[in-house]
ROSE-4610 file (N, C-alpha, C; in Angstrom, 1 decimal, always signed):
// ROSE-4610
residu = [S/S/S/H/H/H/H/H/H/T/T/T/S/S/S/T/T/T/A/A/A/R/R/R/E/E/E/A/A/A/N/N/N/V/V/V/Q/Q/Q/S/S/S/S/S/S/G/G/G/G/G/G/D/D/D/I/I/I/D/D/D/I/I/I/S/S/S/S/S/S/A/A/A/E/E/E/V/V/V/E/E/E/S/S/S/A/A/A/I/I/I/Q/Q/Q/A/A/A/V/V/V/R/R/R/T/T/T/P/P/P/G/G/G/S/S/S/D/D/D/V/V/V/R/R/R/W/W/W/A/A/A/V/V/V/L/L/L/G/G/G/Y/Y/Y/E/E/E/G/G/G/N/N/N/T/T/T/G/G/G/K/K/K/L/L/L/K/K/K/V/V/V/V/V/V/E/E/E/S/S/S/G/G/G/D/D/D/G/G/G/P/P/P/L/L/L/E/E/E/D/D/D/L/L/L/K/K/K/E/E/E/E/E/E/L/L/L/S/S/S/D/D/D/G/G/G/K/K/K/I/I/I/H/H/H/Y/Y/Y/A/A/A/Y/Y/Y/W/W/W/R/R/R/A/A/A/V/V/V/D/D/D/S/S/S/Q/Q/Q/A/A/A/P/P/P/K/K/K/F/F/F/V/V/V/Y/Y/Y/I/I/I/S/S/S/W/W/W/V/V/V/G/G/G/D/D/D/G/G/G/V/V/V/P/P/P/A/A/A/V/V/V/R/R/R/K/K/K/G/G/G/L/L/L/V/V/V/N/N/N/T/T/T/H/H/H/G/G/G/H/H/H/I/I/I/V/V/V/A/A/A/Q/Q/Q/K/K/K/V/V/V/V/V/V/K/K/K/H/H/H/F/F/F/H/H/H/V/V/V/Q/Q/Q/I/I/I/N/N/N/A/A/A/R/R/R/N/N/N/S/S/S/D/D/D/D/D/D/L/L/L/D/D/D/E/E/E/A/A/A/A/A/A/I/I/I/M/M/M/K/K/K/K/K/K/L/L/L/Q/Q/Q/S/S/S/A/A/A/A/A/A/G/G/G/S/S/S/S/S/S/Y/Y/Y/D/D/D/S/S/S/G/G/G/D/D/D/S/S/S/R/R/R/G/G/G/I/I/I/I/I/I/I/I/I/E/E/E/K/K/K]
num = [1/1/1/2/2/2/3/3/3/4/4/4/5/5/5/6/6/6/7/7/7/8/8/8/9/9/9/10/10/10/11/11/11/12/12/12/13/13/13/14/14/14/15/15/15/16/16/16/17/17/17/18/18/18/19/19/19/20/20/20/21/21/21/22/22/22/23/23/23/24/24/24/25/25/25/26/26/26/27/27/27/28/28/28/29/29/29/30/30/30/31/31/31/32/32/32/33/33/33/34/34/34/35/35/35/36/36/36/37/37/37/38/38/38/39/39/39/40/40/40/41/41/41/42/42/42/43/43/43/44/44/44/45/45/45/46/46/46/47/47/47/48/48/48/49/49/49/50/50/50/51/51/51/52/52/52/53/53/53/54/54/54/55/55/55/56/56/56/57/57/57/58/58/58/59/59/59/60/60/60/61/61/61/62/62/62/63/63/63/64/64/64/65/65/65/66/66/66/67/67/67/68/68/68/69/69/69/70/70/70/71/71/71/72/72/72/73/73/73/74/74/74/75/75/75/76/76/76/77/77/77/78/78/78/79/79/79/80/80/80/81/81/81/82/82/82/83/83/83/84/84/84/85/85/85/86/86/86/87/87/87/88/88/88/89/89/89/90/90/90/91/91/91/92/92/92/93/93/93/94/94/94/95/95/95/96/96/96/97/97/97/98/98/98/99/99/99/100/100/100/101/101/101/102/102/102/103/103/103/104/104/104/105/105/105/106/106/106/107/107/107/108/108/108/109/109/109/110/110/110/111/111/111/112/112/112/113/113/113/114/114/114/115/115/115/116/116/116/117/117/117/118/118/118/119/119/119/120/120/120/121/121/121/122/122/122/123/123/123/124/124/124/125/125/125/126/126/126/127/127/127/128/128/128/129/129/129/130/130/130/131/131/131/132/132/132/133/133/133/134/134/134/135/135/135/136/136/136/137/137/137/138/138/138/139/139/139/140/140/140/141/141/141/142/142/142/143/143/143/144/144/144/145/145/145/146/146/146/147/147/147/148/148/148/149/149/149/150/150/150/151/151/151/152/152/152/153/153/153/154/154/154/155/155/155/156/156/156/157/157/157/158/158/158/159/159/159/160/160/160/161/161/161/162/162/162/163/163/163/164/164/164/165/165/165]
x = [-23.9/-23.8/-22.4/-21.6/-20.2/-19.5/-19.9/-19.3/-19.6/-20.9/-21.2/-20.5/-20.3/-19.7/-18.2/-17.6/-16.2/-16.1/-17.1/-17.1/-17.3/-18.2/-18.5/-17.3/-16.7/-15.5/-14.4/-14.2/-13.1/-13.4/-14.7/-15.1/-14.8/-15.1/-14.7/-13.2/-12.5/-11.0/-10.4/-10.9/-10.2/-10.6/-11.7/-12.1/-11.2/-10.5/-9.4/-9.8/-10.9/-11.1/-11.9/-12.4/-13.3/-12.7/-12.2/-11.7/-12.5/-12.9/-13.7/-12.9/-12.6/-11.7/-12.4/-13.7/-14.6/-14.5/-13.9/-13.9/-13.3/-14.1/-13.6/-12.5/-12.6/-11.6/-10.2/-10.3/-9.0/-8.4/-9.3/-8.9/-8.2/-8.9/-8.3/-7.1/-6.9/-5.7/-4.5/-4.7/-3.7/-3.3/-4.4/-4.2/-3.3/-3.6/-2.8/-1.4/-1.1/+0.3/+1.0/+0.2/+0.8/+1.1/+0.6/+0.8/+2.0/+3.0/+4.3/+4.0/+4.6/+4.4/+3.2/+2.3/+1.1/+1.5/+0.6/+0.9/+0.6/+0.4/+0.2/+1.3/+2.2/+3.4/+3.1/+2.2/+2.0/+0.5/+0.1/-1.2/-1.1/-1.8/-1.8/-3.2/-3.4/-4.7/-4.9/-6.1/-6.4/-7.8/-8.2/-9.6/-10.5/-11.8/-12.8/-13.2/-12.7/-13.0/-12.5/-13.3/-12.9/-13.5/-13.9/-14.4/-13.3/-13.6/-12.6/-12.7/-13.4/-13.5/-12.3/-11.6/-10.4/-10.8/-10.0/-10.3/-8.9/-9.0/-7.8/-7.6/-6.5/-6.3/-5.7/-4.8/-4.1/-3.4/-3.2/-2.3/-1.6/-0.5/+0.3/+1.4/+2.0/+3.0/+4.4/+4.5/+5.8/+6.7/+7.7/+8.7/+8.2/+9.0/+8.7/+8.4/+9.1/+8.9/+7.4/+6.8/+5.4/+4.5/+4.8/+4.0/+4.1/+5.3/+5.6/+4.8/+4.5/+3.8/+2.3/+1.9/+0.5/+0.3/+1.4/+1.4/+1.3/+0.2/-0.1/+0.4/+0.9/+1.5/+0.5/-0.8/-1.8/-2.6/-2.2/-3.1/-2.3/-3.1/-2.6/-2.8/-1.8/-1.9/-1.2/-1.7/-1.1/-0.8/+0.5/+0.9/+1.5/+1.3/+1.8/+2.6/+3.8/+4.7/+5.5/+5.4/+6.1/+7.5/+8.4/+9.7/+10.6/+10.5/+11.3/+10.3/+10.3/+9.3/+10.0/+9.8/+10.5/+9.7/+10.3/+9.6/+9.6/+10.6/+10.6/+10.4/+9.2/+8.9/+9.1/+9.5/+9.6/+8.7/+8.0/+7.0/+7.3/+6.9/+7.1/+5.8/+5.5/+4.3/+4.7/+4.1/+4.4/+3.2/+3.5/+2.5/+2.9/+2.1/+2.5/+1.6/+2.2/+1.5/+2.2/+1.6/+2.2/+2.5/+3.6/+3.9/+2.8/+1.9/+0.8/-0.5/-0.5/-1.7/-1.9/-3.2/-3.5/-3.2/-2.8/-2.4/-3.6/-4.8/-5.9/-6.1/-5.7/-5.8/-4.6/-3.4/-2.2/-2.4/-3.1/-3.3/-4.0/-4.7/-5.4/-4.4/-3.2/-2.3/-1.9/-1.8/-1.4/-2.3/-3.6/-4.5/-4.8/-5.1/-5.5/-4.3/-3.1/-2.0/-1.7/-2.0/-1.8/-2.9/-4.1/-5.2/-5.0/-4.5/-4.2/-3.1/-2.1/-1.0/-1.5/-2.3/-2.7/-3.8/-4.8/-6.0/-6.1/-5.3/-5.5/-4.2/-3.1/-1.8/-1.3/-1.3/-1.0/+0.4/+1.0/+2.3/+3.3/+4.4/+5.4/+6.7/+7.8/+9.1/+9.6/+9.3/+9.7/+8.6/+8.5/+7.5/+8.3/+7.8/+8.4/+7.3/+7.7/+6.8/+7.3/+6.6/+7.2/+6.4/+7.1/+6.4/+6.6/+7.7/+7.9/+8.7/+8.8/+9.4/+10.9/+11.6/+12.9/+13.0/+11.9/+11.9/+11.7/+11.5/+11.3/+12.4/+13.6/+14.7/+14.9/+14.8/+14.7/+16.0/+17.1/+18.4/+18.4/+17.9/+17.9/+16.9/+15.7/+14.7/+15.2/+15.9/+16.4/+17.4/+18.2/+19.2/+18.5/+17.4/+16.6/+16.0/+15.5/+14.9/+15.9/+17.1/+18.2/+18.3/+18.2/+18.4/+17.1/+16.0/+14.7/+14.3/+14.0/+13.6/+12.2/+11.4/+10.0/+9.0/+7.9/+6.9/+5.5/+4.8/+3.4/+2.5/+1.5/+0.6/-0.3/-0.4/-1.2/-0.8/+0.5/+1.1/+1.3/+1.1/+1.3/+2.8/+3.7/+5.1/+5.7/+6.2/+6.7/+8.2/+8.9/+10.3/+10.9/+12.0/+12.7/+12.1/+11.0/+10.3/+11.1/+11.3/+12.0/+11.0/+10.9/+10.0/+10.9/+10.7/+11.5/+10.7/+11.3/+10.7/+11.1]
y = [-10.6/-9.9/-9.8/-10.7/-10.6/-9.4/-9.0/-7.8/-6.6/-6.4/-5.2/-5.0/-6.1/-6.0/-5.6/-6.1/-5.7/-4.2/-3.7/-2.2/-1.4/-1.9/-1.2/-1.2/-2.3/-2.5/-1.5/-1.4/-0.5/+0.9/+1.2/+2.6/+3.0/+2.1/+2.3/+2.4/+1.6/+1.6/+2.8/+3.4/+4.5/+5.8/+5.8/+7.1/+7.5/+6.5/+6.8/+7.3/+8.1/+8.7/+7.8/+6.7/+5.9/+4.9/+5.4/+4.5/+4.7/+3.6/+3.6/+3.2/+4.1/+3.8/+3.8/+3.6/+3.7/+2.5/+1.4/+0.2/+0.4/+0.1/+0.2/-0.8/-1.9/-3.0/-2.5/-1.8/-1.2/-0.2/+0.6/+1.6/+1.0/+0.0/-0.6/-1.4/-2.0/-2.7/-1.7/-0.6/+0.4/+1.0/+1.2/+1.7/+0.7/-0.6/-1.6/-1.6/-1.4/-1.4/-0.2/+0.9/+2.2/+2.2/+1.2/+1.1/+0.3/+1.0/+0.3/-0.8/-2.0/-3.1/-3.9/-3.5/-4.3/-5.5/-6.5/-7.8/-7.8/-6.6/-6.5/-5.6/-6.2/-5.5/-4.9/-5.6/-5.2/-5.5/-4.8/-5.0/-4.9/-5.8/-5.7/-5.4/-4.4/-4.0/-4.3/-4.5/-4.7/-4.3/-4.6/-4.3/-5.4/-5.2/-6.2/-6.4/-7.5/-7.8/-6.7/-6.3/-5.2/-3.9/-3.8/-2.6/-1.7/-0.5/+0.4/+0.3/-0.7/-0.7/-1.4/-0.6/-1.1/-2.1/-3.2/-4.2/-4.7/-5.3/-5.9/-7.3/-7.6/-8.9/-9.8/-9.2/-10.0/-9.1/-9.4/-8.7/-9.7/-9.3/-10.3/-9.6/-10.5/-10.0/-10.5/-11.1/-11.7/-10.8/-11.3/-10.5/-10.0/-9.2/-8.7/-9.9/-11.0/-12.2/-12.6/-12.6/-13.0/-12.0/-10.7/-9.7/-9.9/-10.2/-10.4/-11.6/-12.6/-13.7/-13.4/-12.3/-11.9/-11.0/-10.6/-9.7/-10.6/-10.4/-11.2/-10.6/-11.4/-10.9/-10.2/-10.7/-10.1/-9.0/-8.5/-7.6/-6.3/-5.3/-4.1/-4.2/-3.9/-4.0/-2.7/-2.3/-1.3/-1.9/-1.8/-2.4/-1.4/-1.7/-0.8/-1.7/-1.3/-2.2/-1.4/-1.8/-1.2/-1.9/-1.3/-1.9/-1.9/-0.8/-0.7/-0.5/-1.5/-1.5/-1.1/+0.2/+0.7/+1.9/+2.7/+3.9/+4.9/+4.8/+5.6/+4.8/+4.3/+3.3/+3.9/+3.1/+3.5/+2.7/+3.4/+2.8/+2.9/+1.8/+1.8/+1.6/+2.4/+2.3/+1.7/+0.6/-0.1/-0.1/+0.5/+0.5/-0.6/-1.6/-2.8/-2.9/-3.0/-3.3/-4.5/-5.6/-6.9/-6.8/-7.5/-7.5/-7.9/-8.8/-9.3/-8.5/-7.3/-6.4/-5.8/-6.0/-5.4/-3.9/-3.4/-2.0/-1.0/-1.4/-0.5/-0.4/-1.4/-1.2/-0.6/-0.7/-0.1/+1.4/+2.0/+3.5/+3.9/+3.0/+3.4/+3.8/+3.2/+3.4/+4.8/+5.5/+6.9/+7.8/+7.6/+8.4/+7.6/+6.4/+5.6/+5.5/+5.2/+5.1/+6.3/+7.5/+8.8/+9.0/+8.6/+8.7/+7.8/+6.6/+5.6/+6.2/+6.8/+7.4/+8.5/+9.4/+10.6/+10.3/+9.5/+9.4/+8.1/+7.1/+5.8/+5.6/+5.5/+5.3/+6.5/+7.6/+8.9/+9.1/+8.2/+8.4/+7.3/+7.7/+6.7/+7.4/+6.7/+7.2/+7.0/+5.9/+5.5/+4.9/+5.3/+4.7/+3.9/+2.7/+1.8/+1.5/+1.8/+1.4/+0.1/-1.0/-2.3/-3.0/-3.7/-4.5/-6.0/-6.4/-7.8/-7.8/-9.0/-9.1/-8.7/-8.7/-8.2/-6.7/-6.0/-4.6/-4.4/-5.5/-5.4/-6.1/-5.5/-6.1/-5.5/-6.3/-5.8/-4.9/-5.4/-4.7/-3.3/-3.2/-2.0/-1.0/-1.6/-0.7/-0.2/-1.0/-0.6/+0.6/+0.5/+1.5/+2.8/+2.8/+4.0/+4.5/+3.7/+4.1/+4.9/+4.5/+5.2/+6.6/+6.9/+8.2/+9.0/+8.4/+9.1/+9.8/+11.1/+11.9/+11.6/+11.1/+10.8/+11.8/+11.3/+12.2/+11.9/+13.0/+12.8/+13.7/+13.0/+13.8/+14.7/+14.3/+15.0/+16.5/+16.7/+18.0/+18.7/+17.9/+18.5/+18.7/+18.1/+18.3/+17.0/+17.0/+15.8/+15.9/+16.8/+16.8/+15.6/+15.1/+13.9/+12.6/+12.7/+11.5/+11.0/+9.7/+9.2/+8.4/+8.7/+8.0/+7.2/+5.9/+4.9/+4.7/+5.0/+4.8/+3.4]
z = [-22.9/-21.6/-21.1/-21.5/-21.1/-21.6/-22.9/-23.5/-22.7/-22.3/-21.6/-20.3/-19.6/-18.3/-18.5/-19.5/-19.8/-20.1/-20.8/-21.2/-19.9/-19.1/-17.8/-16.9/-16.8/-16.0/-16.4/-17.7/-18.3/-17.9/-18.0/-17.7/-16.2/-15.3/-13.9/-13.7/-14.4/-14.3/-14.8/-15.9/-16.5/-15.8/-15.1/-14.5/-13.4/-12.7/-11.9/-10.5/-10.3/-9.0/-8.1/-8.6/-7.8/-6.9/-5.7/-4.7/-3.5/-2.9/-1.7/-0.5/+0.4/+1.5/+2.8/+2.8/+3.9/+4.9/+4.5/+5.3/+6.7/+7.7/+9.1/+9.4/+8.7/+8.8/+8.4/+7.3/+6.7/+7.8/+8.3/+9.2/+10.5/+11.0/+12.2/+12.0/+10.8/+10.5/+10.4/+9.7/+9.6/+11.0/+11.8/+13.2/+14.0/+13.8/+14.5/+14.1/+12.8/+12.4/+13.0/+13.1/+13.5/+15.0/+15.8/+17.2/+17.6/+18.1/+18.5/+19.5/+19.3/+20.2/+19.9/+19.0/+18.8/+18.0/+18.0/+17.3/+15.8/+15.3/+13.9/+13.3/+12.6/+12.1/+10.7/+10.0/+8.6/+8.2/+7.2/+6.6/+5.1/+4.4/+2.9/+2.5/+1.7/+1.3/-0.2/-0.6/-2.1/-2.4/-3.6/-4.0/-3.9/-3.6/-3.7/-5.2/-5.7/-7.1/-8.0/-9.0/-9.9/-9.5/-8.2/-7.7/-7.2/-6.8/-6.2/-4.7/-4.2/-2.7/-2.1/-1.2/-0.5/+0.6/+0.7/+1.7/+2.3/+3.4/+4.0/+3.4/+2.8/+2.2/+3.3/+4.1/+5.2/+6.0/+7.3/+8.2/+9.0/+9.6/+10.4/+11.2/+12.0/+12.9/+12.6/+11.4/+11.0/+10.3/+9.7/+9.0/+7.6/+6.9/+5.6/+4.6/+4.8/+3.9/+3.9/+5.1/+5.2/+4.4/+4.6/+3.8/+2.3/+1.9/+0.5/-0.1/+0.7/+0.2/-0.1/+0.4/+0.2/-1.1/-1.7/-2.8/-4.1/-4.8/-6.0/-7.3/-8.2/-9.4/-10.3/-10.2/-11.1/-10.4/-9.3/-8.5/-8.1/-7.7/-7.2/-5.7/-4.9/-3.5/-2.9/-1.7/-0.9/+0.4/+0.8/+2.1/+3.0/+4.3/+5.4/+6.3/+6.6/+7.4/+8.5/+9.7/+10.8/+10.8/+10.1/+9.8/+11.0/+11.8/+13.0/+14.2/+15.1/+16.1/+17.4/+17.8/+19.0/+19.4/+20.4/+20.8/+19.7/+18.7/+17.5/+16.3/+16.1/+15.0/+13.7/+12.7/+11.3/+10.4/+9.5/+8.7/+7.2/+6.5/+5.1/+4.4/+3.4/+2.6/+1.2/+0.9/-0.3/-1.3/-2.5/-3.5/-4.5/-4.6/-5.4/-6.6/-7.8/-9.1/-9.7/-9.5/-10.0/-11.5/-11.9/-13.3/-14.2/-13.7/-14.4/-14.5/-13.9/-13.8/-15.2/-15.7/-17.0/-17.1/-18.2/-18.3/-17.9/-18.2/-17.9/-16.4/-15.7/-14.2/-13.6/-14.3/-13.7/-13.5/-14.4/-14.3/-13.0/-12.4/-11.1/-10.1/-10.1/-9.0/-8.8/-10.0/-9.9/-9.0/-9.2/-8.3/-7.0/-7.1/-5.9/-4.9/-5.4/-4.5/-3.7/-4.3/-3.6/-2.6/-2.9/-1.9/-0.7/-1.0/+0.1/+1.0/+0.4/+1.2/+2.0/+1.5/+2.2/+3.2/+2.8/+3.6/+4.4/+4.1/+4.8/+5.6/+5.0/+5.7/+6.5/+5.8/+6.4/+6.9/+7.6/+8.2/+7.8/+7.1/+6.8/+6.5/+6.5/+6.3/+4.9/+4.3/+3.0/+2.2/+0.9/+0.0/-1.0/-1.2/-2.2/-3.3/-4.5/-5.6/-6.2/-6.0/-6.4/-7.5/-8.3/-9.4/-9.2/-8.4/-8.1/-6.8/-6.3/-4.9/-4.9/-6.0/-6.1/-5.7/-5.9/-5.5/-4.0/-3.3/-1.8/-1.1/-1.2/-0.6/+0.8/+1.9/+3.2/+3.6/+3.2/+3.5/+2.9/+1.6/+0.9/+1.5/+1.9/+2.5/+3.9/+4.7/+6.0/+5.8/+4.7/+4.4/+4.1/+3.3/+3.0/+4.3/+5.2/+6.4/+7.3/+7.2/+8.1/+7.6/+6.3/+5.8/+5.6/+6.0/+5.9/+7.2/+7.0/+8.2/+8.7/+7.7/+8.1/+7.5/+7.2/+6.5/+7.1/+7.3/+7.8/+7.0/+6.3/+5.5/+6.4/+7.7/+8.7/+8.7/+8.8/+9.0/+7.7/+6.6/+5.2/+4.9/+5.8/+5.6/+5.0/+3.8/+3.2/+3.0/+3.7/+3.5/+4.1/+3.4/+3.9/+3.4/+2.6/+2.1/+0.9/+0.8/-0.3/-1.1/-2.4/-3.2/-4.2/-4.1/-5.0/-6.3/-7.4/-8.7/-9.1]
C-alpha cells in the first residue's frame, strides 16, 4: 500500500495546478499583514501535508529574523512581510523552496507561487525567491524596497516590480 500512495502523491505533485487557497485563516492572516499598524507584521504559509491546501504555518509581529525561523529546509513556504510599517507601508513577498525540498515538489512553485502572488498576497513591492536564509538578507531587501515602485496585481500593473532570481 505504501507504493500506491507514493504514486498518487507524485501524480498530485506533477499536475501543478492543484492549489487550494480557500482557507479563511490564510485570508485573514494576509489581511492583517496588509493593515498598517496591526500587530501582525508577517505571515508564513505552507501546505497541509502533501496536499495542495494552503495553510498558515505561523504569523507574528517580530522582525524578519522571527519569520526566517519558520522557514523549513525541507518545505515550500510563501511568506508575506510588512517590511516598512508606516502610512506608506512596503510589502515583501517571499517564495521559499528549501534546499532539502524534493525535485518533484520544487516544480509546484512555478505555478503555485504565481497563484499565491496574484490571488492571495496580491500587493507587494518586492518578491524574493529564496532557497536558504542567506537569500533573505534584511539590508539587501531594504535596498531593493527603496528602488521598487510597488506592484499590485489588483490593477494588473506590475511595473516597478523586482523579481529576484
